[in-house]
C-alpha positions in Angstrom: 96.0 79.8 123.1 95.8 82.4 120.0 98.3 83.3 117.8 99.1 86.4 115.7 101.2 86.8 112.8 101.8 90.4 111.6 102.8 91.1 108.0 104.3 94.3 107.0 102.4 96.6 104.5 102.7 95.6 100.9 104.5 99.0 100.5 107.3 98.3 102.9 107.8 94.8 101.5 108.3 96.3 97.7 110.6 98.7 98.9 112.9 96.5 100.9 113.2 94.6 97.8 114.0 97.5 95.6 110.6 98.5 94.2 110.7 102.4 93.3 107.4 104.4 93.6 106.4 103.9 90.3 106.6 100.5 90.3 105.1 100.1 93.9 102.3 102.3 92.2 101.4 99.9 89.5 101.3 96.9 91.4 99.0 98.3 94.3 96.7 100.1 91.6 96.3 96.4 89.8 95.7 94.8 93.2 93.0 97.3 93.9 91.5 96.5 90.4 92.0 92.8 91.3 89.8 93.4 94.2 86.9 95.3 92.2 87.1 92.5 89.7 86.2 89.7 92.5 83.5 92.2 93.9 82.3 92.4 90.3 82.0 88.8 90.0 79.7 88.6 92.8 76.9 90.5 90.7 77.7 90.0 87.2 75.6 87.4 85.4 78.0 85.1 83.3 76.3 85.5 79.6 77.5 85.5 76.0 78.1 88.9 74.8 78.2 87.7 71.1 81.6 88.5 70.4 85.3 86.6 70.4 88.9 87.6 71.5 91.7 87.7 69.4 92.2 83.7 70.5 88.8 82.7 69.1 87.5 82.3 72.5 83.7 83.3 72.9 83.7 86.4 75.2 81.3 86.5 78.4 80.0 89.3 80.2 82.6 88.8 83.3 85.3 88.8 80.4 84.3 92.2 79.3 83.7 93.6 83.3 87.4 92.5 84.1 88.9 93.7 81.0 87.0 97.1 81.1 88.1 97.8 85.1 91.9 96.9 84.2 92.1 99.2 81.2 90.2 101.9 82.4 92.5 102.1 85.5 95.5 102.2 83.3 94.1 104.8 80.9 93.1 107.0 84.2 95.5 109.5 85.6 95.9 107.0 88.7 97.4 104.8 85.7 99.8 107.8 84.7 102.9 105.4 85.2 101.8 102.7 82.4 102.8 103.4 79.0 100.8 100.8 77.0 98.5 97.5 77.9 97.5 94.7 75.8 95.4 91.4 76.9 93.8 88.3 75.6 90.8 90.3 75.0 92.8 92.8 72.7 96.5 91.6 72.1 97.3 94.8 70.0 99.5 96.9 72.4 97.6 100.1 73.3 99.6 103.1 74.3 97.9 105.0 77.7 100.4 107.3 78.6 103.3 108.9 76.4 105.5 109.3 79.9 104.7 106.1 81.4 107.1 103.8 82.1 105.9 100.2 82.2 103.9 98.0 80.1 101.1 95.8 81.5 100.0 92.5 79.8 97.3 90.5 81.4 94.3 87.9 81.0 91.5 89.8 82.7 89.8 86.6 84.0 91.2 83.5 82.8 88.7 80.3 83.6 85.7 82.5 82.9 84.0 79.7 80.9 84.0 77.9 84.1 83.0 80.2 86.5 79.1 79.4 86.2 80.5 75.9 87.9 81.5 78.3 90.9 85.0 77.0 90.5 88.0 79.4 91.2 88.8 81.8 88.2 91.6 84.3 88.1 93.3 87.6 86.6 96.7 87.0 85.3 99.1 90.2 85.1 102.6 91.2 84.2 104.5 94.1 84.2 107.4 95.6 81.9 109.4 98.2 82.6 110.4 100.3 79.5 114.0 102.1 79.6 117.6 101.5 80.8 116.7 98.3 83.2 114.0 97.1 80.9 112.3 96.8 77.4 113.0 99.3 74.5 110.1 101.3 73.7 109.3 100.3 69.9 105.7 101.2 69.7 103.7 98.2 69.0 106.4 96.0 68.1 108.0 96.8 72.1 107.7 93.1 73.1 108.3 91.0 70.2 110.4 88.1 70.9 110.8 89.2 74.9 110.1 86.8 77.1 108.7 87.3 80.9 111.6 85.2 82.6 114.3 87.5 81.7 112.6 91.0 80.8 109.3 91.6 83.1 109.5 92.8 86.5 106.3 91.6 87.8 103.9 88.8 87.3 100.9 88.0 89.2 97.8 86.0 89.5 94.6 86.8 91.6 92.3 83.8 92.0 88.9 84.3 93.0 86.0 82.2 93.8 84.3 82.6 97.7 87.5 84.2 98.7 90.1 86.1 97.1 93.8 85.0 96.8 96.5 87.0 95.2 100.1 85.8 94.4 102.7 88.1 93.3 106.0 87.7 92.1 108.7 90.6 91.9 111.6 90.6 90.0 113.5 93.7 90.8 
């Protein structure tokens, strides 16, 4: 006997848990970019690009592809709710939209050095709200001495190998 379990749409779940429209839009935008990263990994070679990230790790083509997909969305009109971003590839907080409500931090492709072994890799993302119920905007120093457990609104991990898996933890 076949059994089907129906789940409500993510937008509905987020609303039921108190996410406003801006946070929901950012979460959905990130998830859409993560699916694009997973698709891009299927057709991107794993080559060294001849540079290192802020931590001294050698960058691979797949790192750059994932970084560009996330950063281009955050800077676009679709990412208008994003005030600033930083990543493992560029740890300096970079402003995107002056009126944005959120700061995004990510590791665009955690585990990229093992991807050619066909092991799972993933993107790690954290969302921070700016303002009364979040951190106060202080330019490049906004996130200094802030911790994810007390200040971030969402943390998520997208894992991919032969399938795409998404895990998000929302703190509203």
